[in-house]
MILO-103638 format. One record per residue (C-alpha): x, y, z. Coordinates in steps of 0.1 Angstrom, whole numbers, plus 5000, padded with zeros to 4 digits. Layout:
REM MILO-103638
<site><east>X</east><north>Y</north><up>Z</up></site>
...
REM end
This chain:
REM MILO-103638
<site><east>5000</east><north>5000</north><up>5000</up></site>
<site><east>5012</east><north>5035</north><up>4992</up></site>
<site><east>5020</east><north>5061</north><up>5019</up></site>
<site><east>4986</east><north>5079</north><up>5020</up></site>
<site><east>4969</east><north>5046</north><up>5027</up></site>
<site><east>4994</east><north>5037</north><up>5054</up></site>
<site><east>4989</east><north>5072</north><up>5069</up></site>
<site><east>4952</east><north>5066</north><up>5071</up></site>
<site><east>4958</east><north>5032</north><up>5089</up></site>
<site><east>4980</east><north>5049</north><up>5114</up></site>
<site><east>4960</east><north>5080</north><up>5119</up></site>
<site><east>4927</east><north>5061</north><up>5125</up></site>
<site><east>4945</east><north>5034</north><up>5145</up></site>
<site><east>4928</east><north>5007</north><up>5124</up></site>
<site><east>4952</east><north>4979</north><up>5133</up></site>
<site><east>4946</east><north>4986</north><up>5170</up></site>
<site><east>4908</east><north>4987</north><up>5165</up></site>
<site><east>4909</east><north>4959</north><up>5140</up></site>
<site><east>4882</east><north>4978</north><up>5121</up></site>
<site><east>4879</east><north>4994</north><up>5087</up></site>
<site><east>4859</east><north>5025</north><up>5077</up></site>
<site><east>4827</east><north>5004</north><up>5073</up></site>
<site><east>4830</east><north>4987</north><up>5106</up></site>
<site><east>4843</east><north>4953</north><up>5093</up></site>
<site><east>4869</east><north>4934</north><up>5112</up></site>
<site><east>4902</east><north>4925</north><up>5094</up></site>
<site><east>4903</east><north>4888</north><up>5092</up></site>
<site><east>4936</east><north>4869</north><up>5095</up></site>
<site><east>4942</east><north>4863</north><up>5058</up></site>
<site><east>4929</east><north>4896</north><up>5046</up></site>
<site><east>4945</east><north>4930</north><up>5040</up></site>
<site><east>4935</east><north>4966</north><up>5043</up></site>
<site><east>4929</east><north>4983</north><up>5009</up></site>
<site><east>4925</east><north>5019</north><up>4998</up></site>
<site><east>4891</east><north>5029</north><up>4985</up></site>
<site><east>4887</east><north>5062</north><up>4965</up></site>
<site><east>4859</east><north>5082</north><up>4981</up></site>
<site><east>4853</east><north>5114</north><up>4962</up></site>
<site><east>4870</east><north>5110</north><up>4929</up></site>
<site><east>4871</east><north>5073</north><up>4919</up></site>
<site><east>4902</east><north>5056</north><up>4905</up></site>
<site><east>4884</east><north>5050</north><up>4872</up></site>
<site><east>4883</east><north>5089</north><up>4868</up></site>
<site><east>4920</east><north>5091</north><up>4878</up></site>
<site><east>4911</east><north>5101</north><up>4913</up></site>
<site><east>4942</east><north>5109</north><up>4934</up></site>
<site><east>4956</east><north>5084</north><up>4958</up></site>
<site><east>4955</east><north>5109</north><up>4987</up></site>
<site><east>4944</east><north>5108</north><up>5023</up></site>
<site><east>4915</east><north>5132</north><up>5017</up></site>
<site><east>4902</east><north>5110</north><up>4989</up></site>
<site><east>4904</east><north>5077</north><up>5007</up></site>
<site><east>4890</east><north>5052</north><up>5031</up></site>
<site><east>4905</east><north>5020</north><up>5043</up></site>
<site><east>4885</east><north>4988</north><up>5037</up></site>
<site><east>4890</east><north>4951</north><up>5041</up></site>
<site><east>4901</east><north>4937</north><up>5008</up></site>
<site><east>4881</east><north>4905</north><up>5006</up></site>
<site><east>4849</east><north>4917</north><up>5024</up></site>
<site><east>4838</east><north>4953</north><up>5027</up></site>
<site><east>4857</east><north>4966</north><up>4997</up></site>
<site><east>4842</east><north>4939</north><up>4973</up></site>
<site><east>4808</east><north>4942</north><up>4989</up></site>
<site><east>4807</east><north>4980</north><up>4986</up></site>
<site><east>4814</east><north>4977</north><up>4948</up></site>
<site><east>4786</east><north>4952</north><up>4945</up></site>
<site><east>4763</east><north>4977</north><up>4963</up></site>
<site><east>4775</east><north>5004</north><up>4939</up></site>
<site><east>4763</east><north>4983</north><up>4909</up></site>
<site><east>4730</east><north>4974</north><up>4924</up></site>
<site><east>4718</east><north>5006</north><up>4943</up></site>
<site><east>4737</east><north>5038</north><up>4937</up></site>
<site><east>4717</east><north>5057</north><up>4963</up></site>
<site><east>4728</east><north>5033</north><up>4991</up></site>
<site><east>4764</east><north>5033</north><up>4978</up></site>
<site><east>4765</east><north>5071</north><up>4979</up></site>
<site><east>4750</east><north>5072</north><up>5014</up></site>
<site><east>4777</east><north>5048</north><up>5027</up></site>
<site><east>4803</east><north>5068</north><up>5009</up></site>
<site><east>4790</east><north>5100</north><up>5025</up></site>
<site><east>4794</east><north>5085</north><up>5059</up></site>
<site><east>4830</east><north>5074</north><up>5052</up></site>
<site><east>4838</east><north>5109</north><up>5039</up></site>
<site><east>4825</east><north>5123</north><up>5072</up></site>
<site><east>4848</east><north>5098</north><up>5091</up></site>
<site><east>4877</east><north>5109</north><up>5069</up></site>
<site><east>4870</east><north>5146</north><up>5077</up></site>
<site><east>4866</east><north>5139</north><up>5115</up></site>
<site><east>4898</east><north>5119</north><up>5116</up></site>
<site><east>4884</east><north>5090</north><up>5136</up></site>
<site><east>4859</east><north>5062</north><up>5133</up></site>
<site><east>4828</east><north>5076</north><up>5149</up></site>
<site><east>4803</east><north>5050</north><up>5162</up></site>
<site><east>4775</east><north>5072</north><up>5149</up></site>
<site><east>4788</east><north>5069</north><up>5114</up></site>
<site><east>4795</east><north>5032</north><up>5117</up></site>
<site><east>4760</east><north>5026</north><up>5130</up></site>
<site><east>4746</east><north>5046</north><up>5101</up></site>
<site><east>4767</east><north>5025</north><up>5077</up></site>
<site><east>4754</east><north>4993</north><up>5094</up></site>
<site><east>4718</east><north>5005</north><up>5090</up></site>
<site><east>4724</east><north>5012</north><up>5053</up></site>
<site><east>4739</east><north>4977</north><up>5048</up></site>
<site><east>4709</east><north>4962</north><up>5065</up></site>
<site><east>4686</east><north>4982</north><up>5043</up></site>
<site><east>4705</east><north>4969</north><up>5012</up></site>
<site><east>4704</east><north>4933</north><up>5025</up></site>
<site><east>4667</east><north>4935</north><up>5032</up></site>
<site><east>4659</east><north>4949</north><up>4998</up></site>
<site><east>4682</east><north>4930</north><up>4976</up></site>
<site><east>4698</east><north>4900</north><up>4994</up></site>
<site><east>4667</east><north>4886</north><up>5012</up></site>
<site><east>4645</east><north>4891</north><up>4982</up></site>
<site><east>4672</east><north>4876</north><up>4958</up></site>
<site><east>4670</east><north>4908</north><up>4936</up></site>
<site><east>4708</east><north>4911</north><up>4937</up></site>
<site><east>4722</east><north>4892</north><up>4908</up></site>
<site><east>4758</east><north>4894</north><up>4920</up></site>
<site><east>4775</east><north>4866</north><up>4939</up></site>
<site><east>4778</east><north>4875</north><up>4976</up></site>
<site><east>4798</east><north>4858</north><up>5002</up></site>
<site><east>4786</east><north>4850</north><up>5037</up></site>
<site><east>4815</east><north>4871</north><up>5051</up></site>
<site><east>4798</east><north>4902</north><up>5037</up></site>
<site><east>4771</east><north>4898</north><up>5063</up></site>
<site><east>4793</east><north>4893</north><up>5094</up></site>
<site><east>4799</east><north>4926</north><up>5111</up></site>
<site><east>4808</east><north>4932</north><up>5148</up></site>
<site><east>4786</east><north>4951</north><up>5172</up></site>
<site><east>4799</east><north>4987</north><up>5173</up></site>
<site><east>4806</east><north>4999</north><up>5208</up></site>
<site><east>4805</east><north>5036</north><up>5218</up></site>
<site><east>4832</east><north>5048</north><up>5223</up></site>
<site><east>4854</east><north>5025</north><up>5202</up></site>
<site><east>4877</east><north>5008</north><up>5227</up></site>
<site><east>4881</east><north>4975</north><up>5209</up></site>
<site><east>4915</east><north>4958</north><up>5208</up></site>
<site><east>4929</east><north>4939</north><up>5179</up></site>
<site><east>4920</east><north>4902</north><up>5181</up></site>
<site><east>4943</east><north>4888</north><up>5154</up></site>
REM end
């Protein structure tokens, strides 16, 4: 990962919290990945801290891009919450709970009804309870 992504991991204490910007836990064989928030990489968005969120590569990052293809409104709402986290400089339980609510809305509307035509993994639906304040310690 390039320096801006590493800076986000350090600044947000993601290794210590063992969480990403969407509230997913980093699993033992997974890695943190950089997600472009405001200007996407397909539009040559810069790989800069202000334009990024850190997600788990094999769960939340993949799942977010599925959501983007299926329901742009929910995708943009989740992105908005991550932009707010980026601006605040920390993972706020209020934002994480809002993201969780948006994910549940997507799952109720598209996964439970089988309207989503993309393959989903069971790991996409496993998210920890978010405590307030965030005082979790890394479990890996």
